[in-house]
C-alpha positions as CSV (number, residue, x, y, z in Angstrom):
1,M,178.7,116.0,111.9
2,T,179.3,112.8,113.6
3,R,178.9,110.9,110.2
4,W,181.5,113.2,108.5
5,K,183.8,113.1,111.4
6,G,183.8,109.3,111.3
7,W,184.4,109.2,107.6
8,I,187.4,111.6,107.9
9,L,188.9,109.7,110.9
10,N,188.8,106.5,108.6
11,L,190.8,108.1,105.8
12,P,194.1,106.4,104.9
13,G,196.7,107.2,107.5
14,K,194.4,107.0,110.5
15,N,195.0,104.1,112.8
16,S,192.1,101.5,112.8
17,T,192.2,98.3,114.8
18,S,188.8,97.1,113.8
19,K,188.5,94.0,111.6
20,Q,186.0,95.9,109.5
21,G,188.4,98.7,108.9
22,A,191.2,96.4,108.0
23,A,188.9,94.5,105.6
24,R,187.9,97.8,103.9
25,R,191.5,98.7,103.4
26,R,192.3,95.3,101.8
27,R,189.3,95.7,99.5
28,V,190.2,99.2,98.4
29,H,194.0,99.0,98.4
30,G,194.6,95.3,97.9
31,P,197.2,93.2,99.8
32,A,200.2,95.2,101.1
33,S,202.5,93.4,98.7
34,K,200.4,94.1,95.7
35,P,199.4,97.7,95.3
36,V,196.3,98.3,93.3
37,G,197.0,99.8,89.8
38,G,195.4,102.9,88.4
39,G,192.7,102.9,85.9
40,A,189.0,103.7,85.7
41,E,188.2,100.0,85.5
42,N,189.4,99.5,89.0
43,D,186.9,102.1,90.3
44,K,183.9,100.2,89.1
45,G,181.9,98.7,92.0
46,L,183.5,101.0,94.6
47,R,181.6,103.5,96.5
48,G,182.4,107.2,96.2
49,S,184.3,107.4,99.4
50,E,186.3,104.3,98.6
51,C,187.4,105.7,95.2
52,W,188.6,108.9,97.1
53,R,190.5,106.8,99.5
54,R,192.1,104.8,96.8
55,H,193.4,107.8,94.9
56,L,194.3,110.2,97.6
57,H,197.1,110.2,100.1
58,P,196.5,111.6,103.6
59,S,198.6,114.6,102.8
60,D,196.4,115.5,99.9
61,F,193.6,116.4,102.1
62,H,195.7,118.9,104.0
63,G,196.9,120.3,100.6
64,L,193.4,120.5,99.1
65,S,191.9,122.1,102.2
66,A,194.7,124.7,102.2
67,L,194.0,125.5,98.5
68,A,190.3,125.6,99.2
69,A,190.9,128.2,102.0
70,T,193.1,130.3,99.7
71,A,190.5,130.2,97.0
72,V,187.7,131.3,99.3
73,A,189.9,134.1,100.7
74,E,190.8,135.3,97.1
75,G,187.0,135.1,96.3
76,L,186.2,137.3,99.2
77,E,188.9,139.8,98.2
78,L,187.5,139.8,94.6
79,A,184.0,140.4,95.9
80,E,185.1,143.2,98.2
81,D,187.0,145.0,95.5
82,L,184.1,144.6,93.1
83,H,181.6,145.8,95.7
84,G,183.8,148.8,96.3
85,A,184.0,149.7,92.6
86,V,180.3,149.4,92.0
87,A,179.4,151.3,95.2
88,G,181.9,154.1,94.4
89,V,180.4,154.7,91.0
90,F,176.6,154.2,91.5
91,L,176.2,155.0,95.2
92,R,179.1,157.4,95.6
93,I,180.4,155.4,98.5
94,R,184.1,155.3,98.8
95,P,185.4,153.6,100.7
96,L,182.9,150.9,101.7
97,G,180.9,151.6,104.8
98,A,182.1,150.4,108.2
99,V,179.4,147.7,108.5
100,T,180.1,146.2,105.0
101,A,183.9,146.3,105.6
102,F,183.3,144.6,109.0
103,L,181.2,141.9,107.4
104,Y,184.0,141.1,104.9
105,R,186.6,141.0,107.7
106,K,184.4,138.5,109.5
107,A,183.9,136.4,106.5
108,K,187.7,136.1,106.0
109,G,188.2,135.4,109.7
110,S,185.6,132.7,109.6
111,T,187.3,131.0,106.6
112,R,190.6,130.8,108.7
113,V,188.8,129.4,111.6
114,L,187.0,126.8,109.5
115,Y,190.3,125.8,107.9
116,R,192.0,125.3,111.3
117,C,189.0,123.2,112.5
118,L,189.1,121.1,109.4
119,T,192.9,120.4,109.8
120,T,192.3,119.1,113.3
121,L,189.9,116.5,111.9
122,L,192.2,115.4,109.1
123,P,194.8,112.6,109.4
124,P,198.1,113.8,110.7
125,H,200.1,115.9,108.1
126,A,202.9,113.8,106.6
127,T,205.0,114.3,103.5
128,P,203.9,111.8,100.8
129,S,206.2,108.8,100.9
130,P,207.8,107.9,97.5
131,A,207.2,104.3,98.4
132,R,203.4,104.8,98.7
133,H,201.5,103.8,95.6
134,S,200.1,106.6,93.6
135,T,197.5,106.1,90.8
136,P,198.0,107.5,87.4
137,E,194.9,109.5,87.9
138,R,196.3,111.1,91.0
139,E,199.6,111.8,89.3
140,A,197.8,113.5,86.4
141,V,195.8,115.8,88.7
142,I,198.8,116.6,90.9
143,A,200.9,117.5,87.8
144,A,198.1,119.7,86.4
145,L,197.6,121.5,89.7
146,N,201.4,122.2,90.0
147,G,201.5,123.6,86.5
148,L,198.7,126.0,87.3
149,V,199.7,127.2,90.7
150,G,202.9,125.3,91.5
151,D,204.7,128.4,92.6
152,H,202.0,129.1,95.2
153,L,202.2,125.5,96.4
154,A,206.0,125.8,96.9
155,E,205.8,129.2,98.7
156,S,203.1,128.0,101.0
157,D,204.8,124.6,101.6
158,N,201.7,122.8,100.4
159,P,202.1,119.0,100.6
160,M,200.8,118.7,97.1
161,Q,203.8,120.4,95.5
162,I,206.1,118.2,93.4
163,S,209.7,117.8,94.4
164,M,211.9,117.3,91.2
165,Q,212.7,113.6,90.7
166,L,214.2,111.4,88.0
167,R,212.1,108.4,87.8
168,M,211.6,105.0,86.0
169,A,208.1,103.4,85.7
170,G,206.8,106.1,88.1
171,K,209.2,105.4,90.9
172,P,212.0,107.7,91.9
173,L,215.6,106.6,91.2
174,P,217.5,105.9,94.3
175,A,220.7,107.7,95.2
176,G,224.1,106.0,95.1
177,R,225.8,103.8,92.6
178,Q,224.9,100.4,94.2
179,A,221.3,101.3,94.7
180,L,221.0,102.5,91.1
181,A,222.7,99.4,89.9
182,A,220.0,97.3,91.7
183,A,217.1,99.5,90.4
184,V,218.2,100.0,86.8
185,Q,218.6,96.6,85.1
186,P,220.1,96.5,82.6
187,A,221.8,99.9,82.6
188,S,223.5,100.9,79.4
189,G,226.0,103.6,78.7
190,K,223.5,105.4,76.5
191,L,221.5,107.6,78.9
192,L,218.2,109.0,77.6
193,V,216.4,111.7,79.7
194,L,212.8,112.7,78.9
195,V,211.5,115.9,80.1
196,H,207.7,116.5,80.0
197,G,205.8,119.8,79.5
198,L,203.5,122.1,81.4
199,C,200.9,120.4,83.6
200,R,202.1,117.0,82.6
201,S,203.8,114.1,84.3
202,D,206.5,111.5,83.5
203,L,203.7,108.9,83.2
204,Q,202.1,110.8,80.4
205,W,205.0,110.1,77.9
206,R,202.9,107.0,77.1
207,R,200.2,108.0,74.6
208,K,198.2,105.8,72.2
209,N,200.0,102.8,73.6
210,H,203.4,104.3,72.6
211,D,206.3,105.7,74.6
212,H,209.2,107.3,72.8
213,G,211.6,106.3,75.6
214,A,210.6,102.7,75.8
215,A,210.8,102.5,72.0
216,L,214.3,103.9,71.9
217,A,215.3,101.5,74.6
218,R,214.1,98.7,72.4
219,D,215.5,99.8,69.1
220,L,218.8,101.7,69.9
221,G,219.7,100.4,73.4
222,Y,219.1,103.6,75.4
223,T,218.2,103.5,79.1
224,P,215.4,106.0,79.5
225,V,214.9,108.0,82.8
226,Y,211.9,110.4,83.1
227,L,211.9,113.7,84.8
228,F,209.0,114.6,87.1
229,Y,208.9,118.2,88.3
230,N,206.7,121.2,89.4
231,S,206.1,122.9,86.1
232,G,204.6,125.9,87.8
233,L,208.0,127.2,89.0
234,H,210.1,129.5,87.0
235,I,211.9,127.6,84.1
236,S,215.2,128.9,85.3
237,T,214.5,127.6,88.8
238,N,213.9,124.2,87.4
239,G,216.8,124.4,85.1
240,K,219.3,124.8,87.9
241,A,217.7,122.0,89.8
242,L,217.8,119.7,86.7
243,A,221.4,120.6,86.1
244,A,222.3,119.4,89.7
245,Q,220.2,116.3,89.4
246,L,221.8,115.2,86.1
247,E,225.2,115.7,87.6
248,A,224.3,113.4,90.5
249,L,222.9,110.8,88.2
250,F,225.9,111.0,85.9
251,R,228.3,110.4,88.8
252,A,226.2,107.6,90.3
253,W,225.4,105.8,87.0
254,P,226.3,102.1,87.4
255,V,228.3,101.9,84.0
256,A,230.4,104.4,82.2
257,V,228.3,106.9,80.4
258,E,229.0,107.0,76.7
259,E,226.5,109.6,75.7
260,I,223.5,111.5,77.0
261,T,220.5,112.4,75.0
262,I,217.6,114.7,76.2
263,I,214.2,114.8,74.6
264,G,212.0,117.7,75.8
265,H,208.3,118.1,74.9
266,S,206.9,121.6,75.0
267,M,208.1,123.4,78.1
268,G,210.4,120.5,78.7
269,G,212.6,121.6,75.7
270,L,213.0,125.1,77.3
271,L,213.9,123.5,80.7
272,A,216.6,121.3,79.0
273,R,218.2,124.4,77.4
274,S,218.1,126.1,80.7
275,A,219.7,123.1,82.5
276,F,222.5,123.0,80.0
277,H,223.2,126.7,80.4
278,Y,223.5,126.5,84.2
279,A,225.4,123.3,84.2
280,R,228.0,125.0,81.9
281,L,228.1,128.0,84.3
282,A,228.7,125.7,87.3
283,G,231.4,123.6,85.4
284,K,229.5,120.4,85.7
285,E,230.6,117.2,83.8
286,W,227.5,115.9,82.3
287,P,227.3,118.5,79.5
288,D,230.6,117.1,78.1
289,H,228.7,113.9,77.4
290,L,225.5,115.4,76.0
291,Q,225.4,114.4,72.4
292,N,221.8,115.0,71.3
293,M,218.9,117.2,72.2
294,V,215.4,116.6,70.5
295,F,212.7,119.3,70.9
296,L,209.1,118.3,70.4
297,G,206.7,121.3,70.0
298,T,208.9,123.5,72.1
299,P,207.9,127.2,72.3
300,H,211.4,128.5,71.9
301,H,209.9,132.0,71.5
302,G,206.8,131.7,73.6
303,A,203.2,130.7,73.4
304,P,200.4,132.9,72.0
305,L,198.0,131.7,74.7
306,E,200.1,133.2,77.4
307,R,200.6,136.4,75.5
308,G,196.8,136.6,75.0
309,G,196.3,135.9,78.7
310,S,198.7,138.7,79.6
311,W,196.9,141.2,77.3
312,L,193.5,140.3,78.7
313,T,194.7,140.8,82.3
314,A,196.2,144.2,81.3
315,V,192.8,145.2,79.6
316,L,190.7,144.2,82.6
317,G,193.0,146.1,84.9
318,R,192.4,149.4,83.1
319,N,188.7,149.6,83.8
320,R,187.3,150.3,87.2
321,Y,184.4,147.8,86.8
322,T,186.6,144.9,85.5
323,A,189.8,145.8,87.5
324,P,188.8,143.3,90.3
325,F,188.7,140.5,87.8
326,A,192.3,141.1,86.8
327,R,193.2,139.5,90.2
328,L,192.1,136.1,88.5
329,G,194.8,136.5,85.9
330,R,197.5,136.9,88.6
331,I,196.8,133.5,89.9
332,R,198.6,131.7,87.0
333,S,202.0,130.2,87.9
334,A,205.5,131.6,87.2
335,G,206.0,128.7,84.8
336,I,203.0,129.8,82.7
337,T,204.1,133.4,82.6
338,D,207.5,132.3,81.5
339,L,205.9,130.9,78.4
340,R,205.0,134.3,77.2
341,Y,208.3,134.6,75.4
342,G,210.2,131.5,76.5
343,N,212.2,132.7,79.4
344,L,215.2,130.5,80.2
345,V,217.4,132.3,82.7
346,D,216.9,134.3,85.9
347,E,217.8,137.5,84.2
348,D,214.7,137.2,82.0
349,W,212.5,137.8,84.9
350,V,214.3,139.0,88.1
351,G,213.4,142.5,89.0
352,T,210.3,142.7,86.8
353,D,206.6,142.3,87.5
354,R,205.9,139.1,85.6
355,F,202.2,140.1,85.2
356,E,203.1,143.4,83.6
357,H,202.2,143.5,79.9
358,G,205.3,144.4,78.0
359,G,207.8,143.3,75.3
360,D,210.3,140.6,75.1
361,R,213.2,141.2,77.6
362,R,214.9,137.8,77.2
363,Q,218.6,137.4,77.1
364,P,219.4,135.7,73.7
365,L,220.6,132.2,74.5
366,P,221.9,130.1,71.5
367,L,221.5,126.4,71.1
368,P,224.1,124.4,73.1
369,R,227.4,124.4,71.3
370,G,228.8,121.0,70.4
371,V,225.5,119.3,70.8
372,R,223.4,117.9,67.9
373,C,220.0,119.7,68.3
374,Y,216.9,118.5,66.5
375,T,213.4,120.0,66.4
376,I,210.0,118.7,65.4
377,A,207.0,120.9,65.0
378,G,203.4,119.7,64.8
379,S,201.0,121.0,62.3
380,V,197.2,120.6,62.3
381,G,197.3,121.3,58.6
382,K,197.7,118.3,56.2
383,R,200.4,119.9,53.9
384,Y,202.9,122.7,53.6
385,G,201.2,126.1,53.3
386,D,197.9,124.9,54.7
387,L,196.1,128.0,56.4
388,R,195.6,125.9,59.5
389,E,199.4,125.3,59.6
390,R,200.1,129.0,59.3
391,F,197.8,130.3,61.9
392,L,197.4,127.3,64.3
393,G,200.7,125.4,64.2
394,D,200.1,122.3,66.2
395,G,197.0,123.9,67.8
396,I,199.0,125.4,70.7
397,I,202.5,126.3,69.5
398,P,203.1,128.2,66.1
399,L,205.1,126.5,63.5
400,D,207.9,129.1,63.4
401,T,208.3,129.1,67.2
402,A,208.7,125.4,67.3
403,L,211.3,125.6,64.6
404,G,213.2,128.3,66.4
405,K,212.5,131.0,63.9
406,H,212.2,134.6,65.0
407,V,211.6,138.0,63.2
408,H,214.7,139.3,64.8
409,G,217.6,137.4,63.4
410,R,219.7,137.5,66.7
411,R,216.9,135.5,68.5
412,S,216.6,132.8,65.8
413,L,218.0,129.4,66.7
414,S,220.3,127.9,64.1
415,F,218.7,124.5,63.5
416,P,220.2,123.1,60.3
417,R,217.4,122.2,57.8
418,S,218.3,118.6,58.0
419,R,217.5,118.7,61.7
420,Q,214.1,120.3,61.4
421,W,210.9,118.4,60.6
422,I,207.2,119.1,60.5
423,A,204.6,116.5,61.4
424,Y,201.5,117.2,59.5
425,G,198.1,116.4,60.8
426,V,199.6,116.1,64.4
427,H,198.3,118.0,67.4
428,H,200.5,119.3,70.2
429,L,200.0,116.3,72.6
430,D,199.9,113.8,69.8
431,L,203.6,114.5,69.2
432,L,204.1,112.1,72.1
433,G,202.2,109.2,70.4
434,S,202.8,109.7,66.7
435,L,204.7,106.8,65.2
436,A,205.9,109.1,62.3
437,V,207.4,111.3,64.9
438,Y,209.1,108.4,66.5
439,E,210.6,107.2,63.2
440,R,212.0,110.6,62.6
441,I,213.6,110.7,66.2
442,R,214.9,107.2,65.7
443,S,216.5,107.9,62.3
444,W,218.2,111.0,63.8
445,L,219.6,109.2,66.8
446,A,220.5,105.9,65.1
447,P,224.3,105.2,64.4
448,A,225.3,106.0,60.9
449,G,225.7,102.3,60.0
450,M,222.2,101.5,61.3
451,R,220.7,104.5,59.4
452,S,222.3,103.4,56.0
453,S,221.4,99.7,56.3
454,R,217.8,100.6,57.2
455,S,217.5,102.8,54.2
456,A,218.9,100.1,51.9
457,R,216.2,97.8,52.9
458,R,213.4,100.2,52.0
459,P,211.7,99.3,48.7
């Protein structure tokens, strides 16, 4: 115990006056003026505990311990329900005996006590500082965790929850015109906002050494900013927050905004549509400057994986033996259940049980009026009509859903054929790194004169 307590007390955030402790911090984190970058290559030669200290913030230990305590409590509830179901059928004991019920209560109580003891040994709870360096590995894990259980993290005020931020190079943009002018250099009047998908982060727009935002800045003069958000919250909740953040950014932008373009990947496209809807309702100014929206593999009408998960949860819940396991299906976040049919507004889910297996209750929401909307669907097939294209789409999102098509006409989205494109041989995530996809986006967004001159140069 002494060994482990000493290790915990030496975590980042604990005061240490010893030369050995200071030397260890310099070896792991580097000089204060030069934060250590992420990457597996930097982990070579470090002991396991040193790797943990490099990647984790002090608040992460509080967040992880809280999640672990919740997981143990849920596991005990599942075991108790399963025990009761089996005992009721085979042993004719309903409810569980007093001794068994007492043991389960004691186990749950012991979990709470252990959690409280652990928190006393951990470094003081502190909200992660935006200035504190965070490795790409940590960002990816935090983003995935928020996508899976982000609503629970927010409800329990877990320090690992993500607060929505507009960022550049992984750093939050400051508030205020002067601070923005110093941070964004050079700033152009062509503002590009990139919105990631479920369980992803803003840093993951770079794939296969390509970033659509950086490439559009180079080729077309856009200034890209990247949204980082808790993808486990309801899409409409994030939509309202994004509408407010874009208004603040628009008002504080260092130069006059000539145009705004939004590129959304997967869930990010739904979030962009929701934000536009709520911005219009609130009478905000930035929608008047929004000229283009580009959707990459966006599940406009939902994702089959979530519908399959909903069906499986419903089936498990109907049988007395498997009903306890249906609890596991109710762990998934509100953001995930919104992907069943592509919920965009509060009315799509308020007043309903989001885990109930049912039909599509969405309010039909058309594409933003007055905005040029483009959509790109990936296909694992190699050509049009390929069976893999028909049944798998990009491996996650079906082709018709990504193109906005629906069997009920009133739900179909009216993308002109010239603003639809299928990327053959491209998986869902590879839409981010495909040069063919980028060329299509660039050709759509390029000024008319640039498009014609480029076409004239082609052999």
